[in-house]
C-alpha positions as CSV (number, residue, x, y, z in Angstrom):
1,M,-5.4,-11.2,5.4
2,I,-2.7,-8.6,4.7
3,C,0.4,-8.6,6.8
4,V,2.9,-5.7,6.7
5,T,6.4,-5.9,8.2
6,M,9.1,-3.3,8.0
7,V,12.2,-4.9,6.5
8,G,14.5,-1.9,5.9
9,L,14.6,1.9,5.8
10,H,11.3,2.9,4.1
11,E,10.9,-0.7,2.9
12,Y,8.1,-3.1,3.8
13,E,7.2,-6.7,3.1
14,V,3.5,-7.2,2.4
15,V,2.1,-10.7,2.5
16,V,-1.4,-11.2,1.0
17,E,-2.6,-14.6,2.1
18,K,-5.7,-15.3,0.0
19,P,-6.7,-16.6,-2.4
20,T,-3.1,-17.4,-3.3
21,E,-0.3,-16.2,-1.1
22,T,1.8,-13.4,-2.6
23,I,4.7,-11.5,-1.2
24,H,5.5,-7.9,-2.2
25,R,8.2,-5.4,-1.4
26,V,6.9,-1.9,-1.1
27,T,8.8,1.3,-0.5
28,L,7.2,4.3,1.2
29,A,9.2,7.6,1.1
30,P,8.7,9.9,4.2
31,D,7.5,12.8,2.1
32,Y,4.9,10.7,0.4
33,Y,3.7,9.2,3.7
34,Q,3.2,12.8,5.0
35,K,1.3,13.7,1.8
36,L,-1.0,10.7,2.1
37,C,-1.9,10.8,5.8
38,G,0.0,13.6,7.6
39,A,1.3,11.0,10.0
40,T,-2.2,10.3,11.3
41,V,-1.9,6.6,10.9
42,T,1.1,4.2,11.0
43,H,3.0,3.3,7.9
44,E,1.8,-0.3,8.2
45,W,-1.9,0.7,8.4
46,L,-1.5,3.0,5.4
47,I,0.0,0.2,3.3
48,I,-2.7,-2.2,4.4
49,Q,-5.4,0.3,3.3
50,A,-3.5,0.8,0.0
51,F,-3.5,-2.9,-0.6
52,R,-7.2,-3.2,0.2
53,L,-7.8,-0.6,-2.5
54,L,-5.6,-2.5,-4.9
55,L,-7.4,-5.8,-4.1
56,E,-10.8,-4.2,-5.0
57,R,-9.4,-3.6,-8.5
58,E,-7.2,-6.6,-9.2
59,P,-6.3,-9.9,-7.8
60,N,-3.2,-10.1,-5.6
61,T,-1.4,-12.2,-8.2
62,A,-1.6,-9.2,-10.5
63,I,0.1,-6.8,-8.1
64,L,3.7,-6.1,-8.8
65,S,6.1,-8.0,-6.5
66,R,8.2,-4.8,-5.9
67,F,7.1,-1.2,-6.2
68,D,7.0,2.2,-4.6
69,L,3.7,3.2,-3.1
70,A,3.7,6.4,-5.1
71,D,3.6,4.3,-8.3
72,I,0.0,3.2,-7.7
73,S,-1.4,6.5,-8.8
74,R,0.2,6.0,-12.2
75,Y,-2.0,2.9,-12.7
76,F,-5.0,4.2,-10.7
77,P,-5.3,8.0,-10.9
78,D,-7.9,8.2,-8.2
79,F,-5.7,6.2,-5.7
80,E,-4.7,9.2,-3.5
81,D,-8.2,10.5,-3.2
82,A,-9.7,7.0,-2.5
83,L,-7.0,6.3,0.1
84,A,-7.6,9.7,1.8
85,A,-11.3,8.9,2.0
86,R,-10.6,5.4,3.4
87,I,-8.4,6.7,6.2
88,G,-10.7,9.6,7.0
89,R,-8.7,12.5,5.6
């Protein structure tokens, strides 16, 4: 299970419960949010989908504990396209 909670302006805490619980701090800038989904889904839902993509590629224990959502595409160049397909854009 993936739980996302807003903890500050543009900052979210993400808890991935299995197989080992991990906690991550993720920032999501408003302009990047618009670019990714055009405000068609909530910030939290977008982050959940981003983590689902990450978890298909690496274990939750390998995900950085603090990062900006835009940084994912540096590690996975197809991230934005894969996320757009996942949310139906």
